[in-house]
N, C-alpha and C positions, 0 to 999 in steps of 0.2 A: 504494502498498500507506500500510498505517496504521501511526504509527509504532506501536513497540514496547512506549512508555517509555507510551497512553494506557489509560486502564482504565473496569470498570463496575462497577454500586455496586449489587450482587443485592439480595435475600429468600430467606430460606429458609427451611423450618418442617420439622421431624421429628417424628411422634410421638416426646408425654414428652420433648421439648428445647424445645420454645418457638417463637420467633423468634435467627435470627441474619439480620449482616450480612454481609457476604465484596465484597469490592472485587479483583478477578480481572482479567487484563489482554485485553483490547481480542481479538485474534488470542492464537494461543501455547496453555496450558496452560491446563484451562480445567477444570473441578470439570463429573462425567458424571454422569449417574442411577448409576454405581457405587460410587461414593462414596457418594453415600444412604445406597443397597441395602446398603452394608455395617457403616454405622456403624450401621444402626436392626438388624440383622441381628451385630452384636455385644455381648457380653455387661459389662459390668461394676459390679465390690460395692463398697461402701463404701469405700471405705481401700489400695483399691492404690494399683501404678500404671504410667500405659498409654505405653505406647509407639505415637507413628504417623509410621516412617518412607517415606522420600519424602514428604513431606509438602504440600511444592505450593504455596498457597498456606494452607493449614492447614483442609477444612473440613472431615474428619474430626473434627479432634482438637476443636476448636470445638463438631462437633454434640451429641459426645462429650462432653466439661466442659459441657455446656449440663443435658445430661441424669445425671448423672455428678455432681452437687457436692459429692461427699466424697470425689471420688477429684483422685490427680493423675496429670496425660498432663506426655510431652516427644512435642515434633514438630523429625523433625528433615529439612531441608533442607539441599545442596551449591550448585541455582543459587542468584546471589544475588538478581539479583530474583524470585523467588520466596520465598527465604527474605524478604527488607525487607517483602514484602505481606505476607506471613504473621505478623510482628511487626507489622502496622501492625495486620490482623481481629481481634489478637489482644488489640490495647489499645484497639480500638475497641467490641467487645461485651461488655467489661470483666473481663476474663480473664487477665489478667496475673498477676496472684496463681496461677490454676490452672495454666497457660500454659508450662510454658519450649521457650525457643527454644534448637534449637540449631542453629550451618552448618557441616555436616561433613558428608563422605562415609561410606553409613552402613560402609566398609567398612576408618574409620580412625575408631572411636568408642572404642575399648577407655583411652585415655585420657578420656572423661566415665559409662560406664556399668561398673557393677563386675556380670563373671558374676553372673546366679541373681539381682538385685535385680531385676527388672518381672513382674508378676505374667500382663498382657496384649502384646501382639505385635500394631499392623490395619495392615496391608500393600496396597496396589493397583499393587500393581508394574507393570512394564512385560512387557504380553504379547506384545511382534509379537519375533518372535528377530532377534536383528541377521541385518539380507540380503538380510532375508525382507519382504514386504509395502513399503508405498508408504515414501517419503523423503518427510516433513513437509520444510516448505523454512524452519519456523518454527522455530528451534533448541534453545528448552527445548520443543516440544512432540515432540518426535523424541528426546528423553532424556528423556522425560515416558512416554510411547508402541514406544519400545523398549532394547530391554534391551542399548544398548547399553557403558554404565558396571556393570551390574554386573549376572551373569548368573541369573535364579533361582536357585539353589544358594545362592547372595552371597550372598541377601534371606532361604531359610529360615536359615543357618550367623547369624542373629542369635539366633537360641531360647538361646545358648548363655547368650544375657544373661536369660532367661524361669529364673524359679525353679522347680525342680519338679513336679510339677502344672500350667505357668502353662498360658496358653492363646496360639493364634498364629491370631489369622482373618485371612483375607484373600478380597479376591476375584480370578477368571482365568475363561479360557476352559472351557465347560465340554466342549467338542473337548477340551484337555488335559490332562482331567480324571484320565488314567487315570497321565500322568507326571508331574502334581504330587504324587499318591500316593503315586507310587516314591521320587517327591521328598524326601517328608515324612519316609518311616518308616527312610531309610535316614540322618536329622539324629532319629530318638528321638522326630520329631512322628507320633502315633498321630488319622488323623480321626476326630473324635466328632460330631461336628453338619454336618449335608452340607445343603444347600436348592438347588435347580436353579430359574435361573429363564428361564420362556421367554420372549421376543413376546408374543407369543397361543399359545391354547390349541393345536391344532391345530398349530403349527412348533412345531423340538428346542431344546430349552435352548436358549441363547444361551451362559446366564455359571453358576459354580456359583460358590458364597459355602462359606466350609467352614470348622469353628476347628479347630482338634489344640494336644491335651493334649498337656502337654513329660514322656516316659518313665510315659505315658495307657495303662490297656490294651488287649484290644478289644472290641470293639465300638459300634457306627457307627447313632447318633437321621439317619433320611432326612427330613428336617420333608415336610414338602407342600411341593411347587410354587407357585411361584409364581409368576402370566400379567401382566404388566403392558399390554396390551393390552382389550380389549375386542371386536370386532370390526368396529364402528365405526371403526375406532385413539383410540376414548376411553381413557382408566386406569381401569382395576379395580372396585371398590368399595377392596380393601385397596391397590393405591398409590392411589389419594385418598386417603387415611388415611394413610399414611407417608411421601408426599411432594407435599407443596399443592403449595408456590410458588416457585419457581426458574426465573432467567430461560434460564441454560443445560441440556439434557438431555443 
């Protein structure tokens, strides 16, 4: 088994963002297509303050900071090894003045953030309920994929740091969409934009991208579906446009 401190140096570009360079572990927690699609889906306006919770190595914050140079970003990550790589990535991409790195558990950030101080929260939360699914032997990967340190409700409770009218963006399994919407509405987060992601045009949706608004009114914009692969397994034209060069999918 490879040493956990071994890393790779990967390059990725996102439409509107240009190129970033990401150092990440050889094994364990590595960025996935989910994060790239979420960064593309998330809307940020000039002057807004954006939080990425559970940032890992910082991929979403890096892409959004490059794409939106007039916004400010906060990346929160509790795992020390990932937080160190996130700090390294922020510096190596010349974004030290744009992204603040915070090493804290998302449930213990009340001394760092004031309620109502954020315009946008973006989250790629753990998908797998603790006690279900396969257990990864890699501790960081297991933490990133399983809701052992925080439930879905804990992630959504971050909405207290949003301004009224602030936006909460996340990616989640399409099969759990009803659960997600119910949990959001219990926390006065009203889904306003939604896009389903299909691996192929003739396959069921695997993921859903959702933007909810704090204390937003009713009315939901359902965007055209995003199809990842053509029948020959190559990327669709839109995917080529979104996600051009990355070593990990």
